[in-house]
C-alpha positions as a Markdown table, in Angstrom:
| # | Residue | x | y | z |
|---|---|---|---|---|
| 1 | Unk | -19.4 | -37.8 | 135.9 |
| 2 | Unk | -21.1 | -36.9 | 132.6 |
| 3 | Unk | -24.9 | -37.7 | 132.4 |
| 4 | Unk | -25.5 | -39.2 | 128.9 |
| 5 | Unk | -29.1 | -38.1 | 128.6 |
| 6 | Unk | -29.4 | -34.8 | 130.4 |
| 7 | Unk | -26.0 | -33.0 | 130.2 |
| 8 | Unk | -24.3 | -31.2 | 133.1 |
| 9 | Unk | -26.3 | -30.6 | 136.3 |
| 10 | Unk | -24.5 | -28.3 | 138.6 |
| 11 | Unk | -27.5 | -27.8 | 140.8 |
| 12 | Unk | -27.6 | -31.4 | 142.0 |
| 13 | Unk | -31.0 | -32.2 | 140.1 |
| 14 | Unk | -32.5 | -32.7 | 136.7 |
| 15 | Unk | -34.7 | -30.2 | 134.7 |
| 16 | Unk | -32.6 | -27.2 | 135.1 |
| 17 | Unk | -31.1 | -26.0 | 131.8 |
| 18 | Unk | -27.9 | -24.2 | 131.7 |
| 19 | Unk | -27.4 | -20.9 | 129.9 |
| 20 | Unk | -24.2 | -19.7 | 128.2 |
| 21 | Unk | -22.6 | -16.7 | 129.9 |
| 22 | Unk | -21.2 | -13.9 | 127.9 |
| 23 | Unk | -17.6 | -15.3 | 128.2 |
| 24 | Unk | -18.7 | -18.6 | 126.7 |
| 25 | Unk | -19.1 | -20.6 | 129.9 |
| 26 | Unk | -22.1 | -22.4 | 131.1 |
| 27 | Unk | -24.0 | -21.4 | 134.2 |
| 28 | Unk | -27.3 | -22.3 | 136.0 |
| 29 | Unk | -30.3 | -20.1 | 135.3 |
| 30 | Unk | -31.2 | -18.0 | 138.3 |
| 31 | Unk | -27.9 | -18.8 | 140.0 |
| 32 | Unk | -24.9 | -16.6 | 140.6 |
| 33 | Unk | -22.3 | -17.1 | 138.0 |
| 34 | Unk | -19.1 | -18.6 | 139.4 |
| 35 | Unk | -15.7 | -16.9 | 139.1 |
| 36 | Unk | -14.4 | -16.9 | 135.6 |
| 37 | Unk | -12.1 | -19.8 | 134.9 |
| 38 | Unk | -8.6 | -19.2 | 133.5 |
| 39 | Unk | -8.3 | -18.4 | 129.9 |
| 40 | Unk | -7.1 | -21.9 | 129.1 |
| 41 | Unk | -9.6 | -23.6 | 131.3 |
| 42 | Unk | -11.6 | -26.3 | 129.5 |
| 43 | Unk | -15.2 | -25.2 | 129.1 |
| 44 | Unk | -18.0 | -27.6 | 130.0 |
| 45 | Unk | -19.5 | -29.3 | 126.9 |
| 46 | Unk | -22.7 | -28.0 | 125.4 |
| 47 | Unk | -25.6 | -30.2 | 126.5 |
| 48 | Unk | -27.5 | -29.7 | 123.3 |
| 49 | Unk | -24.5 | -30.7 | 121.3 |
| 50 | Unk | -23.6 | -33.8 | 123.4 |
| 51 | Unk | -23.1 | -37.0 | 121.6 |
| 52 | Unk | -25.6 | -39.6 | 122.4 |
| 53 | Unk | -25.0 | -42.6 | 124.7 |
| 54 | Unk | -21.6 | -44.3 | 124.8 |
| 55 | Unk | -20.0 | -42.0 | 122.4 |
| 56 | Unk | -20.4 | -39.1 | 124.7 |
| 57 | Unk | -19.0 | -41.2 | 127.6 |
| 58 | Unk | -15.9 | -42.2 | 125.5 |
| 59 | Unk | -15.2 | -38.7 | 124.5 |
| 60 | Unk | -15.4 | -37.5 | 128.1 |
| 61 | Unk | -13.0 | -40.2 | 129.2 |
| 62 | Unk | -10.5 | -39.2 | 126.5 |
| 63 | Unk | -10.7 | -35.6 | 127.6 |
| 64 | Unk | -10.1 | -36.5 | 131.2 |
| 65 | Unk | -7.2 | -38.8 | 130.2 |
| 66 | Unk | -5.7 | -35.9 | 128.3 |
| 67 | Unk | -5.9 | -33.6 | 131.3 |
| 68 | Unk | -4.3 | -36.3 | 133.6 |
| 69 | Unk | -1.3 | -36.8 | 131.3 |
| 70 | Unk | -0.6 | -33.1 | 131.1 |
| 71 | Unk | -1.2 | -32.7 | 127.4 |
| 72 | Unk | -3.1 | -29.5 | 128.3 |
| 73 | Unk | -2.5 | -27.5 | 131.5 |
| 74 | Unk | -5.5 | -26.9 | 133.7 |
| 75 | Unk | -8.2 | -29.0 | 135.4 |
| 76 | Unk | -11.7 | -30.2 | 134.3 |
| 77 | Unk | -14.8 | -28.4 | 135.7 |
| 78 | Unk | -15.8 | -30.0 | 139.0 |
| 79 | Unk | -12.5 | -31.9 | 139.5 |
| 80 | Unk | -10.5 | -31.2 | 142.7 |
| 81 | Unk | -7.6 | -28.8 | 142.5 |
| 82 | Unk | -4.3 | -30.6 | 141.7 |
| 83 | Unk | -0.8 | -29.5 | 141.5 |
| 84 | Unk | 0.5 | -29.2 | 137.9 |
| 85 | Unk | 2.4 | -32.2 | 136.9 |
| 86 | Unk | 6.2 | -32.1 | 136.4 |
| 87 | Unk | 7.5 | -32.6 | 133.0 |
| 88 | Unk | 10.1 | -35.4 | 132.7 |
| 89 | Unk | 12.7 | -33.1 | 131.3 |
| 90 | Unk | 12.2 | -30.3 | 133.8 |
| 91 | Unk | 13.9 | -30.2 | 137.1 |
| 92 | Unk | 11.7 | -30.1 | 140.2 |
| 93 | Unk | 10.6 | -26.7 | 141.2 |
| 94 | Unk | 12.7 | -25.1 | 143.9 |
| 95 | Unk | 11.3 | -24.5 | 147.3 |
| 96 | Unk | 9.7 | -21.1 | 147.9 |
| 97 | Unk | 12.7 | -20.0 | 150.0 |
| 98 | Unk | 15.6 | -19.6 | 147.6 |
| 99 | Unk | 19.2 | -19.4 | 148.6 |
| 100 | Unk | 21.8 | -17.7 | 146.6 |
| 101 | Unk | 24.3 | -20.0 | 145.0 |
| 102 | Unk | 27.5 | -20.4 | 147.0 |
| 103 | Unk | 30.5 | -18.9 | 145.4 |
| 104 | Unk | 34.1 | -18.3 | 146.5 |
| 105 | Unk | 33.2 | -14.8 | 147.5 |
| 106 | Unk | 29.9 | -15.6 | 149.3 |
| 107 | Unk | 30.2 | -18.5 | 151.8 |
| 108 | Unk | 27.1 | -19.7 | 153.6 |
| 109 | Unk | 26.7 | -18.2 | 157.0 |
| 110 | Unk | 26.1 | -21.5 | 158.6 |
| 111 | Unk | 28.8 | -24.1 | 158.0 |
| 112 | Unk | 27.5 | -27.4 | 156.7 |
| 113 | Unk | 27.4 | -30.2 | 159.3 |
| 114 | Unk | 30.6 | -32.2 | 159.5 |
| 115 | Unk | 30.8 | -35.4 | 157.6 |
| 116 | Unk | 31.1 | -38.8 | 159.4 |
| 117 | Unk | 34.8 | -38.6 | 159.5 |
| 118 | Unk | 35.0 | -35.0 | 160.6 |
| 119 | Unk | 35.7 | -34.2 | 164.2 |
| 120 | Unk | 33.8 | -31.6 | 166.1 |
| 121 | Unk | 36.7 | -31.0 | 168.5 |
| 122 | Unk | 39.4 | -28.6 | 167.5 |
| 123 | Unk | 42.5 | -30.3 | 166.1 |
| 124 | Unk | 45.1 | -31.0 | 168.7 |
| 125 | Unk | 48.2 | -28.9 | 168.4 |
| 126 | Unk | 51.1 | -30.6 | 166.8 |
| 127 | Unk | 53.5 | -32.1 | 169.4 |
| 128 | Unk | 56.6 | -30.2 | 170.0 |
| 129 | Unk | 59.6 | -31.7 | 168.3 |
| 130 | Unk | 61.6 | -33.3 | 171.0 |
| 131 | Unk | 65.3 | -32.5 | 171.0 |
| 132 | Unk | 67.4 | -35.6 | 170.5 |
| 133 | Unk | 69.1 | -36.7 | 173.6 |
| 134 | Unk | 72.8 | -35.8 | 173.7 |
| 135 | Unk | 74.9 | -38.7 | 172.8 |
| 136 | Unk | 77.0 | -40.0 | 175.7 |
| 137 | Unk | 80.5 | -38.8 | 175.6 |
| 138 | Unk | 82.9 | -41.3 | 174.1 |
| 139 | Unk | 85.9 | -39.7 | 175.8 |
| 140 | Unk | 87.4 | -42.0 | 178.6 |
| 141 | Unk | 87.0 | -40.7 | 182.2 |
| 142 | Unk | 90.1 | -39.2 | 183.7 |
| 143 | Unk | 92.6 | -41.7 | 185.0 |
| 144 | Unk | 92.5 | -42.2 | 188.8 |
| 145 | Unk | 95.9 | -41.6 | 190.4 |
| 146 | Unk | 95.0 | -42.2 | 194.1 |
| 147 | Unk | 92.1 | -43.8 | 195.9 |
| 148 | Unk | 91.1 | -45.3 | 199.2 |
| 149 | Unk | 93.7 | -47.9 | 200.1 |
| 150 | Unk | 96.6 | -46.2 | 198.3 |
| 151 | Unk | 99.8 | -45.6 | 200.2 |
| 152 | Unk | 102.7 | -43.6 | 198.8 |
| 153 | Unk | 104.7 | -40.4 | 199.0 |
| 154 | Unk | 102.3 | -38.9 | 196.5 |
| 155 | Unk | 99.5 | -39.5 | 199.0 |
| 156 | Unk | 101.5 | -37.7 | 201.6 |
| 157 | Unk | 102.0 | -34.8 | 199.2 |
| 158 | Unk | 98.3 | -34.8 | 198.5 |
| 159 | Unk | 97.5 | -34.6 | 202.2 |
| 160 | Unk | 100.0 | -31.8 | 202.7 |
| 161 | Unk | 98.6 | -29.8 | 199.8 |
| 162 | Unk | 95.0 | -30.3 | 201.0 |
| 163 | Unk | 96.1 | -29.1 | 204.5 |
| 164 | Unk | 97.6 | -25.9 | 203.0 |
| 165 | Unk | 94.1 | -24.8 | 201.8 |
| 166 | Unk | 92.2 | -26.1 | 204.8 |
| 167 | Unk | 90.7 | -29.4 | 203.6 |
| 168 | Unk | 92.9 | -31.8 | 205.6 |
| 169 | Unk | 93.3 | -31.1 | 209.3 |
| 170 | Unk | 96.0 | -33.6 | 210.2 |
| 171 | Unk | 99.6 | -34.3 | 209.6 |
| 172 | Unk | 100.3 | -36.3 | 206.4 |
| 173 | Unk | 100.5 | -40.0 | 206.9 |
| 174 | Unk | 101.0 | -41.3 | 203.4 |
| 175 | Unk | 97.9 | -43.5 | 203.6 |
| 176 | Unk | 94.7 | -42.8 | 201.7 |
| 177 | Unk | 91.9 | -43.6 | 204.1 |
| 178 | Unk | 88.4 | -42.3 | 204.8 |
| 179 | Unk | 89.7 | -39.0 | 206.2 |
| 180 | Unk | 91.7 | -38.3 | 203.0 |
| 181 | Unk | 88.8 | -39.3 | 200.8 |
| 182 | Unk | 86.4 | -36.9 | 202.7 |
| 183 | Unk | 89.0 | -34.1 | 202.2 |
| 184 | Unk | 89.2 | -34.8 | 198.5 |
| 185 | Unk | 85.4 | -34.8 | 198.2 |
| 186 | Unk | 85.3 | -31.4 | 200.0 |
| 187 | Unk | 87.9 | -30.0 | 197.5 |
| 188 | Unk | 86.1 | -31.4 | 194.5 |
| 189 | Unk | 82.7 | -30.1 | 195.6 |
| 190 | Unk | 84.0 | -26.6 | 196.1 |
| 191 | Unk | 85.7 | -26.6 | 192.7 |
| 192 | Unk | 82.6 | -28.0 | 190.9 |
| 193 | Unk | 84.4 | -31.2 | 190.0 |
| 194 | Unk | 82.8 | -34.7 | 190.0 |
| 195 | Unk | 82.6 | -35.6 | 193.7 |
| 196 | Unk | 84.1 | -39.1 | 193.8 |
| 197 | Unk | 86.6 | -39.0 | 196.8 |
| 198 | Unk | 89.2 | -40.4 | 194.4 |
| 199 | Unk | 92.1 | -38.2 | 193.1 |
| 200 | Unk | 92.0 | -38.3 | 189.3 |
| 201 | Unk | 94.2 | -36.4 | 187.0 |
| 202 | Unk | 91.8 | -33.4 | 186.8 |
| 203 | Unk | 91.6 | -33.1 | 190.6 |
| 204 | Unk | 95.3 | -33.5 | 191.0 |
| 205 | Unk | 96.2 | -30.8 | 188.4 |
| 206 | Unk | 93.7 | -28.4 | 189.9 |
| 207 | Unk | 95.2 | -29.0 | 193.4 |
| 208 | Unk | 98.7 | -28.5 | 192.1 |
| 209 | Unk | 97.7 | -25.2 | 190.5 |
| 210 | Unk | 96.4 | -23.9 | 193.8 |
| 211 | Unk | 99.1 | -24.9 | 196.2 |
| 212 | Unk | 102.9 | -24.8 | 196.6 |
| 213 | Unk | 105.4 | -27.7 | 197.0 |
| 214 | Unk | 105.3 | -28.8 | 200.6 |
| 215 | Unk | 108.4 | -28.5 | 202.8 |
| 216 | Unk | 110.0 | -31.5 | 204.4 |
| 217 | Unk | 108.6 | -30.6 | 207.8 |
| 218 | Unk | 105.1 | -30.4 | 206.3 |
| 219 | Unk | 105.4 | -33.8 | 204.7 |
| 220 | Unk | 107.0 | -35.6 | 207.8 |
| 221 | Unk | 106.4 | -33.8 | 211.0 |
| 222 | Unk | 108.1 | -35.6 | 214.0 |
| 223 | Unk | 104.9 | -36.2 | 215.9 |
| 224 | Unk | 101.5 | -34.6 | 216.1 |
| 225 | Unk | 101.9 | -34.3 | 219.9 |
| 226 | Unk | 104.9 | -33.3 | 221.9 |
| 227 | Unk | 106.9 | -36.0 | 223.5 |
| 228 | Unk | 106.3 | -36.6 | 227.2 |
| 229 | Unk | 109.2 | -36.6 | 229.7 |
| 230 | Unk | 110.6 | -40.2 | 229.5 |
| 231 | Unk | 110.0 | -42.6 | 232.4 |
| 232 | Unk | 113.1 | -43.3 | 234.4 |
| 233 | Unk | 112.9 | -46.9 | 233.2 |
| 234 | Unk | 113.6 | -45.7 | 229.7 |
| 235 | Unk | 116.9 | -44.0 | 230.4 |
| 236 | Unk | 119.1 | -47.0 | 230.1 |
| 237 | Unk | 119.7 | -49.4 | 227.3 |
| 238 | Unk | 117.6 | -49.9 | 224.1 |
| 239 | Unk | 114.0 | -49.1 | 225.0 |
| 240 | Unk | 110.6 | -48.5 | 223.3 |
| 241 | Unk | 109.3 | -45.8 | 225.7 |
| 242 | Unk | 105.5 | -45.6 | 225.2 |
| 243 | Unk | 103.5 | -42.8 | 227.0 |
| 244 | Unk | 99.7 | -43.3 | 227.2 |
| 245 | Unk | 99.4 | -39.7 | 228.5 |
| 246 | Unk | 101.1 | -38.0 | 225.5 |
| 247 | Unk | 100.1 | -40.8 | 223.1 |
| 248 | Unk | 103.7 | -41.0 | 221.7 |
| 249 | Unk | 106.4 | -43.6 | 221.3 |
| 250 | Unk | 110.1 | -42.7 | 221.6 |
| 251 | Unk | 112.7 | -45.1 | 220.4 |
| 252 | Unk | 115.6 | -44.5 | 222.9 |
| 253 | Unk | 119.1 | -45.7 | 223.2 |
| 254 | Unk | 120.9 | -44.9 | 226.5 |
| 255 | Unk | 118.5 | -42.0 | 227.3 |
| 256 | Unk | 118.6 | -40.4 | 223.8 |
| 257 | Unk | 115.6 | -40.3 | 221.5 |
| 258 | Unk | 116.4 | -41.8 | 218.1 |
| 259 | Unk | 112.9 | -41.4 | 216.6 |
| 260 | Unk | 109.4 | -40.6 | 217.8 |
| 261 | Unk | 105.9 | -41.2 | 216.4 |
| 262 | Unk | 102.3 | -40.9 | 217.3 |
| 263 | Unk | 100.5 | -44.0 | 218.7 |
| 264 | Unk | 97.1 | -45.0 | 219.9 |
| 265 | Unk | 96.0 | -47.8 | 222.2 |
| 266 | Unk | 93.2 | -50.2 | 222.9 |
| 267 | Unk | 89.7 | -49.3 | 224.1 |
| 268 | Unk | 88.5 | -49.7 | 227.7 |
| 269 | Unk | 87.2 | -53.1 | 226.7 |
| 270 | Unk | 90.5 | -54.2 | 225.2 |
| 271 | Unk | 93.1 | -52.1 | 227.1 |
| 272 | Unk | 96.8 | -52.0 | 226.3 |
| 273 | Unk | 98.7 | -53.5 | 229.2 |
| 274 | Unk | 101.0 | -51.3 | 231.2 |
| 275 | Unk | 104.4 | -52.3 | 232.6 |
| 276 | Unk | 107.9 | -53.3 | 231.5 |
| 277 | Unk | 108.1 | -56.0 | 228.7 |
| 278 | Unk | 110.5 | -57.1 | 226.0 |
| 279 | Unk | 110.2 | -57.8 | 222.3 |
| 280 | Unk | 109.9 | -61.6 | 221.9 |
| 281 | Unk | 108.8 | -61.8 | 218.2 |
| 282 | Unk | 109.0 | -59.8 | 215.1 |
| 283 | Unk | 106.7 | -60.3 | 212.1 |
| 284 | Unk | 107.0 | -58.0 | 209.1 |
| 285 | Unk | 103.8 | -59.0 | 207.2 |
| 286 | Unk | 101.7 | -60.3 | 210.0 |
| 287 | Unk | 98.0 | -60.8 | 209.8 |
| 288 | Unk | 95.9 | -61.2 | 212.9 |
| 289 | Unk | 94.3 | -64.7 | 213.1 |
| 290 | Unk | 91.9 | -63.4 | 215.7 |
| 291 | Unk | 90.5 | -60.3 | 213.9 |
| 292 | Unk | 91.7 | -61.2 | 210.3 |
| 293 | Unk | 93.3 | -57.7 | 210.0 |
| 294 | Unk | 96.8 | -56.8 | 208.7 |
| 295 | Unk | 99.5 | -56.0 | 211.3 |
| 296 | Unk | 102.6 | -55.1 | 209.3 |
| 297 | Unk | 105.9 | -54.5 | 211.1 |
| 298 | Unk | 104.6 | -56.2 | 214.2 |
| 299 | Unk | 106.9 | -56.2 | 217.3 |
| 300 | Unk | 105.2 | -58.4 | 219.9 |
| 301 | Unk | 105.8 | -57.7 | 223.5 |
| 302 | Unk | 102.9 | -59.1 | 225.6 |
| 303 | Unk | 100.9 | -62.1 | 224.4 |
| 304 | Unk | 99.0 | -60.9 | 221.3 |
| 305 | Unk | 99.8 | -57.3 | 221.8 |
| 306 | Unk | 102.4 | -55.6 | 219.6 |
| 307 | Unk | 103.6 | -52.4 | 218.2 |
| 308 | Unk | 102.6 | -52.3 | 214.5 |
| 309 | Unk | 101.5 | -50.1 | 211.7 |
| 310 | Unk | 97.7 | -49.5 | 211.4 |
| 311 | Unk | 96.1 | -48.3 | 208.2 |
| 312 | Unk | 92.9 | -47.5 | 210.2 |
| 313 | Unk | 94.8 | -45.2 | 212.5 |
| 314 | Unk | 96.4 | -43.5 | 209.5 |
| 315 | Unk | 93.0 | -43.0 | 207.9 |
| 316 | Unk | 90.8 | -42.2 | 210.9 |
| 317 | Unk | 93.2 | -40.9 | 213.6 |
| 318 | Unk | 92.1 | -41.0 | 217.2 |
| 319 | Unk | 88.5 | -41.6 | 216.3 |
| 320 | Unk | 89.1 | -45.3 | 216.7 |
| 321 | Unk | 91.0 | -47.7 | 218.9 |
| 322 | Unk | 93.0 | -50.9 | 218.7 |
| 323 | Unk | 92.2 | -54.3 | 220.2 |
| 324 | Unk | 95.1 | -53.7 | 222.7 |
| 325 | Unk | 98.0 | -53.2 | 220.4 |
| 326 | Unk | 100.1 | -50.0 | 220.1 |
| 327 | Unk | 99.1 | -48.6 | 216.7 |
| 328 | Unk | 101.5 | -46.4 | 214.6 |
| 329 | Unk | 100.2 | -44.4 | 211.7 |
| 330 | Unk | 103.4 | -43.4 | 210.0 |
| 331 | Unk | 104.4 | -46.4 | 208.0 |
| 332 | Unk | 107.9 | -45.3 | 207.1 |
| 333 | Unk | 108.8 | -44.6 | 210.6 |
| 334 | Unk | 107.5 | -47.9 | 212.0 |
| 335 | Unk | 109.2 | -49.7 | 209.1 |
| 336 | Unk | 112.5 | -48.1 | 210.1 |
| 337 | Unk | 111.8 | -48.9 | 213.7 |
| 338 | Unk | 111.2 | -52.6 | 212.8 |
| 339 | Unk | 114.6 | -52.8 | 211.2 |
| 340 | Unk | 116.4 | -51.3 | 214.2 |
| 341 | Unk | 114.7 | -53.1 | 217.1 |
| 342 | Unk | 116.0 | -56.5 | 218.0 |
| 343 | Unk | 114.4 | -59.4 | 219.8 |
| 344 | Unk | 115.0 | -58.9 | 223.6 |
| 345 | Unk | 114.9 | -55.0 | 223.5 |
| 346 | Unk | 112.9 | -53.5 | 226.4 |
| 347 | Unk | 109.4 | -52.1 | 226.1 |
| 348 | Unk | 108.0 | -49.7 | 228.8 |
| 349 | Unk | 104.3 | -48.7 | 228.7 |
| 350 | Unk | 103.2 | -46.1 | 231.3 |
| 351 | Unk | 101.0 | -43.1 | 232.0 |
């Protein structure tokens, strides 16, 4: 603060008069001169020229206000060092460490931090474009010509052709049972056809191309087994001569064989009766009331036991057994037999 009646006192006491240095600044007599102020530094006022009283104080305050508002750069003597004020129209001074402006050719070495919406994980690869599923074929499936349960001469031919190339190990019967279905599956699998067990047009045409037309003896062999020597009770009259040993039936008239066919019998729990009997009832389309199974072309000879056609025998062969009846697997032969045999004809069952 400016002393109104004694001037500047840099020594901290009164009575010491300042002297002007050669560069125009004031100093204390006998004291070391301070470092020269900058060229534009405001010099301390001359004590001898100081205005008296309040006028001096007012002038000093005006000078300090001018310095504070930045009208003149620099600081007053004795005031603490302050940073130069910033002009309103001038941008703030850059920090001491300057960075070169970023251009297209000079990218910063350190990438700026990602924004709030940026992800620090690498982008996931684009999903592979899935191939559209093939549209289901609109073509109708091949027409089925024969299937399990079918019975015809075409089935007999199918069996004979399958036997030629080793897929059917039995004589043809004309009935499409489980054995025939398994033989067809085997053929289809080996030829890379749909394995269904049914004979459709594609399967049938492939089989025809690989085989020849069956001969009559291949289509209708007399029997699978050789006929046994007839029992002496079979040598007279009209007789159904049935051998359990050879598993054959011979239709004989006066000692001559008219026709012969393979047969099977009941199991050990339901055995076929042995002895001499006679046909007492014929039923062309008979159905068993006890077992609810078909018994076509039935020739009854002993209670509920009869000679009749068996679809199971045609399909499965000797792998099964009857409930006591004499089963025939050749439907045409037993149908012809049914027409020839009369009620009262003899039946002989023997070993």
